N, C-alpha and C positions, 0 to 999 in steps of 0.2 A: 344576830347580835354579834358585834365585833368587840373583841377584847384587845386592847393595846396596852402593853406593859412596857414601860421604859426600863430598859436594861442598860446600865452604864457601859460605855465602850471599854473602859479600863477597870478591871477588878484585880484586887490583890488576893482574893480567896482562890486558891488553886483548885478547889473542888468544882468551880463553875467556869463556864466559858463566856467570853464577851460576844453576845449575839446582837444582831440587828434584825428588824422586821424584814421579811421577804417582800419584794415588790415584783410587779410584772416584768420589770427590766432584768430581774435576776433569773427568770425562767430559762433562758437559753443556757446559762452556766449550770443551773440546777439539772436541766435535761442532759447535758453532757456527762455530768457526774452520775445521774440516775442510770443512764445507759451503760456506763462502765461497771456499776455496782450490782445491777440486777438483771437476771436473764429475761424477766418480763416487766420492763419498766413502765411506770406511769407515763402518760402522754403529756405534752405541754398543755393541752386543753384541760386536763384534769387539774394541773397546778393552777392554771389561770381561773378555772371555775371555783376552786377553793378560795383563792384570793378575792374573786368577785363576790362570793357569798360571805365574806368576812371571817373566814377561818384564820387561825393564827399561824402564820408561817414565819420561820426564823432561819437565818443563815449564820454560819460560822466561817470566817475568813482568817487566814494567816498570811501575812505578807502579800495581801491582795489576791490570794488564791482561795477559791472555795474549797473548804475542807469537810464541810458537813452542813446538813440542813434538816429541818423537821417541819411537819405540818400537823397542826392540832385543831380539833373542833371542840367547842364548849357547848354543852347543853345543860341548863340548870346548874346543878352542883357537880357535874361530871366533866372530865376532860377525856377525849378520845384521841389517842395518838394514832394518826392516820399514816404517817410516813416518817421514818427516821433513817438517815443515811450518813455514813462516814466514808470518805474517799478510800477506796481499797488499799492504796499505798500507806494510809494513815491508820488503818485498823490494827488492833492489838497494842495500841499505845495508851489506852485509857480514855481516848476522846469520846467514845460512845457512852461510857459511864458518866463522864463530865457533862456531855450534852444532855443526857437524860436527867441528871440532877438539876441542871439549869432549867429544863422544861418543867420539871416538877415545881421549882420555885416560882416560875411564871404562873403555873396552874394554881398554886396556893394563893398568889396575889389576886388572881381572878376568882377566888373563893371556891375553887373546885375541891371537892372532898375525896373523890375517887378518880383514878386514871384507868382506862380500859385500852386494850390494844389487841390486834390479831397478829400472829406470826406463823409463818410456814412451819409445819411440823418437821421439815427437813433442815431448817435453819438453826442448827445446833449452836452456833456462836451467838446468835441473837437471843435464843432461849436462855443460854447461860448468862448473858448480860442481864436479862430481865429477872431471872431467878436471883442472881447475885445482888440486885438492887431492890429486892423486896417484893417482886411481883409473884403472884400465885396463879396457877391454872384454874380457871373457873368454868371452862366449857370448850366445846369443839364446834367449829362451823364446817360442815361437810362440803367438800368440793368448792371451797372458797377461792383458791388460787389456781390460775392456769399453769399447766406444765406442758412439756413438749408432747406428751402422750395422753393428755386428758386433764384431770383436775386433782388438786391436792387439798387436804383438810388444813384448816387453820386452828391453831391453839388460841383460845381466848384467854387473856391474862388480865389481872386487875391488881391494883395496889391502893390501899387507903393512904391518902396524902396528909391527913392530920392525926 
């Protein structure tokens, strides 16, 4: 099931970012950013598969440059945040928080009541972002993420959207 939510390109509300839907044509730029941001990036095939199966992908551009993106999956009244990324050189400027708030607005429009996500236990900046925006730890997925020397657990987090 595909949820498309029209987000205006120009917003005056500083808490939200002007996003546009991700397309297959965006995947090369998304991959370039993904490779710079993560030691174990998704592949282009994963992004293309998400788009093919109707997941909700969004990109944030500033002056024609990709600054961030996200991929979400909706199931019934739940939104699962699959991937969220801000360009490394733009991190620490509040864009992650604004992107997350914008995604939550999209999820509410799609009638999602809860948002779930996984985050590496070693990703302290992402954990801080999620805690500061109202997420709580609800579980652990053992060995969820690859590492250089094995596997790392994921913290499962959730937030009520209404």
